[in-house]
C-alpha positions in Angstrom: 29.8 62.0 5.0 31.6 60.5 2.1 33.7 57.3 2.8 35.9 56.1 0.2 37.4 52.6 -0.1 39.4 50.5 -2.5 42.6 51.5 -4.4 46.2 50.3 -3.3 48.6 48.6 -5.6 47.4 47.6 -9.1 49.6 45.9 -11.8 49.7 47.5 -15.1 46.9 46.1 -17.4 44.7 45.2 -14.4 41.7 46.8 -13.0 41.2 49.3 -10.1 38.0 49.4 -8.1 36.9 52.2 -5.9 33.8 52.6 -3.8 32.3 55.6 -2.0 29.4 55.5 0.5 27.6 58.9 1.0 25.1 59.7 3.6 23.4 62.7 5.3 22.1 64.5 2.2 20.0 64.1 -1.0 22.9 64.4 -3.5 22.8 65.4 -7.2 25.6 64.7 -9.3 28.4 62.5 -7.7 31.7 61.5 -9.1 35.4 60.8 -8.8 38.4 63.1 -9.5 42.1 62.6 -9.1 45.2 64.7 -8.7 47.0 65.2 -11.9 50.7 65.6 -12.4 50.5 69.3 -12.0 48.5 68.9 -8.8 45.4 70.0 -10.5 42.3 68.1 -9.8 41.1 66.1 -12.9 37.6 64.9 -13.1 37.5 61.2 -13.9 33.7 60.3 -14.0 30.5 61.9 -13.0 27.1 60.2 -12.6 23.7 62.0 -12.1 20.9 60.7 -10.0 19.1 59.4 -13.2 22.2 57.5 -14.1 23.5 59.8 -16.9 27.4 59.2 -17.0 30.3 61.3 -18.2 33.9 60.2 -18.5 37.1 62.1 -18.9 38.8 61.3 -22.3 41.6 59.8 -20.4 39.5 56.9 -19.0 36.7 56.8 -21.6 36.0 53.3 -23.1 37.7 51.5 -20.2 35.9 52.9 -17.2 32.5 52.4 -15.5 30.8 54.3 -12.8 27.7 53.1 -11.2 25.5 54.4 -8.4 23.2 52.8 -5.9 20.6 55.3 -4.5 19.0 52.9 -2.1 19.5 53.8 1.6 23.0 55.3 1.6 24.1 56.4 -2.0 27.1 54.4 -3.1 29.1 55.1 -6.1 31.6 52.6 -7.6 34.4 53.3 -10.2 36.1 50.7 -12.2 38.9 51.5 -14.6 40.3 48.6 -16.6 43.6 48.2 -18.5 45.3 50.6 -15.9 48.7 52.3 -16.8 51.2 54.2 -14.7 49.4 57.3 -15.8 46.4 56.1 -13.7 48.6 56.4 -10.6 47.1 59.1 -8.4 45.2 60.0 -5.3 41.5 59.6 -6.1 38.7 61.6 -4.4 35.0 61.0 -4.6 32.6 64.0 -4.3 28.9 64.6 -4.1 27.0 67.8 -4.8 24.1 69.0 -2.6 24.1 72.5 -1.2 27.8 72.4 -1.8 30.4 70.0 -3.0 31.4 67.4 -0.5 34.5 65.6 -0.7 35.8 62.2 0.5 39.1 61.4 1.8 41.6 60.7 -0.9 42.5 57.0 -1.6 46.0 56.3 -3.2 46.1 54.1 -6.3 49.5 53.1 -7.5 50.0 51.3 -10.8 53.2 49.3 -10.7 54.6 46.0 -11.4 
C-alpha cells in the first residue's frame, strides 16, 4: 500500500529526493524514518493531513516534506546539503488503523 521511490547515490552537498505513494486507506500522519548507525529507527520528518510538519533536529533547516492528498496520497521528502551522515535506508510510513510501512530505499552519500 506504500510504494517508495528515489534515493540512490548522492554526492556530498547535493540533494536527495524521495517519494512515497500510499493507497487503500485514509491516512492520518505520514512521514519518513531512517535506520540509524545503531540500527534504531530514527524519525526524519512527519506531516499531518492538514500540512503540519515536524522535522528531526538532524535535518531541520535543510529538509522539506510535502503531501498531496488528491487521489492517492503522495509524500515527498527533500534533504539538501547532504553529508555522509545522511547515508541510510529510508522508509516511508503512514498511520491509519495501524502504522503501514513502505519498502526501504537506500540512500548513499558519497563522492
